[in-house]
N, C-alpha and C positions, 0 to 999 in steps of 0.2 A: 067936317067936324072934328075939331081938334080938342084933344083934351089936355088940362094942364099939366105939366110934367109932375111926377110923383117924388115927393121929398126924400132925401138921402138921410139916413141916420146919422147923427153928428160925428161918430168916431171913423166914419167912410172917409172923409175929407181931411187926413192928417195935414196935406200940405197948406191947406187955407188956414188951420190953427196955429201954425208956425212950428210944427215937428221937424225934429233932426233927422232927416232920411238919408244920412252919409253911410250908414250901418246896413242900410237896406240896398240889395242889389238893384242895378239900373232898370232890369226888365220887370221888376216888382214895384218900384217907384212909378214907371210909367203907367203900369197898370192901375194903381191907385190913383194916380192924377186923371186918368182918363175916364174912370168911373165916376170922378167927382162932376168933372163937366159932361158927360153924356146924359141924354135925356131919353127917357122910354116914353113913348106913346101908346095909350092901350086901351083897345078898341072892346066894346063889347060883342060885337057881331064877327070880328075878325079873328084868325087863330092867334096867338102870340108869336110875336115876331122872335126870330133866330138872329141872335148878335152873333156874328162871325169874329174870331179872335185878331187881332192886329198883329200882322206878320212881323214887324219890326218888336214887338213885345214877347217874341217866342225866344228860346233859348238856343242858341247857335250849336248845330251839332258838326263835329269836323276835327281834325287834326291839328293839333297846336304845333307850331314850328319846332319847339324842343323835342315832341315826340318824332316829327319828321326826320330831325339830324340823328334822334337815337337809332331809330329804325335804318336811317342810311348807314350809320356807322356800325350797326350790328351786321348788316348785309354784306358791308365790306370785310368786316372782320370775320364772318364766315366764309367769304370768298377766299380770304389769306390763308384760313386755317385749311380748307379745303385744298388749296394748290399747294400749301406746304407739305402737307400730307402725300398728296400724290407725287411731290418730288422725293419724300423719303421713301415712300414705295418703290418708286423708279430706281432709287439708288441702292436700295438692299437688293432689288432684283439683279440690278448690274452687278453688285458685290458677289452674290450667289452663283451667277452666271461665271464671273471670273474664277471662282474657287471650282468651278466644275470644270472648267477650261483648264485650271491649274492641275487638278487632279487626272484629266486626259491627257495632258502633256506629259506628266510623271509616267503616266502606264506608257504612253507611245514611246518614251524615250527608254523605259525597261525594256519593250518589246524591239526596239533597234539596238540596243546593246546585246539582247539575246541572238538578234538574228546577226548581229557582227561576230560574234563568237561562234556560231555557228558556221556562218562563212569561212572562218579562220580553221575551224576545224575540219570542214570538208575540202579544204586546199591542202592539207597535209597528206604526204604520200602515204603514210599507213591506213588513212581513211581510204584513199582512192585505191590501194591494193585490197582492202577489205571488201570494198563496194564491188570490185570488179570479181571477185570471188563468187559473188551471187550470180554472176552472168558466165560463171565457169571460164574467168580469163585468167585463172591462177598460174602459178609455175608448173612445169611439167613433171615434178615430183608429187605435187599434191594430188590427192585422192579425194573428189568431192563425193558429199554426202548431204543428206536432207532427212529430216524426221517427219513421218507422216503427221497431218493435222490431228489425227485421232490416235496417237501414240499412247500407251498408259504411261504413267509416272515410273521413276526409276525406284526401285527399292531402297531401303534404308542402308542397307550393306553393299550397295552396287560399288564397283571399283572407282575409286576417285572421290567417294563420299567421304565426308567427315565422320563418318561411325566407324570407318576402317583405318583411317590415319593413325599414327602412334600418338599416344598421348590424350586421345580425344575421348572424352565421357561417354559413357553409352547415353543415348538420347533416354530420357525420361517422359512418363505419359504427361498429358497437360494436367490433369489432375495433380500429380506429385509435383509438377512445377510451382501451381497454384499452393499447395500446402507448404512449399520451401519458403515460398515468398510472405505468407502469411504468418507461419509459426516457426520459420527458420529450419536449416538444414537439421536432420534427425540423427545425422551420425559420424 
């Protein structure tokens, strides 16, 4: 038992009336054309049929070739920037390492020159004689002596000190020295 097709409204068939469809996208044109030729059978005792959409009429989801090129170019550009940045970081690290090595070399050169001066000094005869006196190997006319580690300091007027030399000024207190520095000598 087939029922006659239901009539479509007149404006649902633009292709049959000669309408210009060039401005309408292709997937919409196909839908309009398909609805004009499709027929529906309606039964009273059966549920309404479910129409499945045509896959060809659905819009395509995907990435355009232009976008693929842009994505690839941005990935290559990012890789170049990262590799260049890594090279710059390595160059600056090598430069700082070279600066550290130059400073260490300068320090070692100073140390070597100080050791060479010390070697020259300890090879002189007067140093050898003085070092021999520490082991009591001096001449027969020398009298060895040593100060004890806990010996008290010499007084200011001890023989040979600056206070008893001719023309030496009398030692002043630290306060008097500061006052002379700040305000000038008072007399």
